[in-house]
N, C-alpha and C positions, 0 to 999 in steps of 0.2 A: 504493500500500499504505500502511496506517495503522499506525504503529508506536507502541506503548504501553509504559510502565514499569509494572510492578505489583509490589507487595510480597506475601509470602506471605499467603494468605487473602484477598487482595483480588480482586475480580471484574470481568469484562468483560461486558456484555450486548450480544447481537446481536438485533436485533428485540425482539419481546415474549417469545418462548419459548425462546431459547438463552442459557445462561449458561456463562462459562468462568471457572474459579476456579484461581489459581496456588496449588498443593498444596505443592510442596517445590523447593529449589534446592541441588544438590549439584555443585559444580565446574561442568562444561559440560553437566550434565544438568538439564532442568527437567521436573517432573511437573506436569500440568494436569488438572483435572476439567472434563468436559463435560456440562451437563445441557441435553437436548433432547427434544422430543417423540419418541415412539417411531416416528413415520413419518419423522422425519429421519435418514438414514443418516450416521453419522459414522465416518470412516475414518482411519487413518494414510496420508499419501501414497503411500508404496511399496505399500500393500495396495491403495489405490484404482487405481495405475497397473497393478499385475497384473490385477486384475479388468477393467480397460479392454482390456488386452491379450489376455485370454483371451476377452472378447466379441468383439473383432475377429477372432481365429482362428476363432471358432465360426461367424461369418458367412462367412468364406471357405470353411471346410469345408462349410458348408451349401449354398453356391453351387456349389461343386466337386460336390457329391453330386447337387444338382439337375441339374447339367449331364450327369453320367453317366447320370441317369435319363431325362432327355430324349432322350438319344442311344439308349438301350436300347429306348425305346418307339418311336422312329422306325425303328430297325432292325426290330423285331418288326412295326411296321406295314408296312413293306416286303415282310417275308416273307410276310405275310397276303395282300398284293395278288397274290402270285404264283399 
């Protein structure tokens, strides 16, 4: 991890397209500004984690739904063979 010290209004560049600016410091709270292309998604960590958890839950639910659908098709297929 790279650790940098910055004063208010000083910037950090990430690659050619991303700029982070220190906006304000009040006690233990720091405000930063992030300039990035629209195709670069920028999230707070807790929001990113929540999105990841929702995506994982959706995959599990879809797999469960697929298993139920396969079981239903299998049961129907057996009934049609009789």
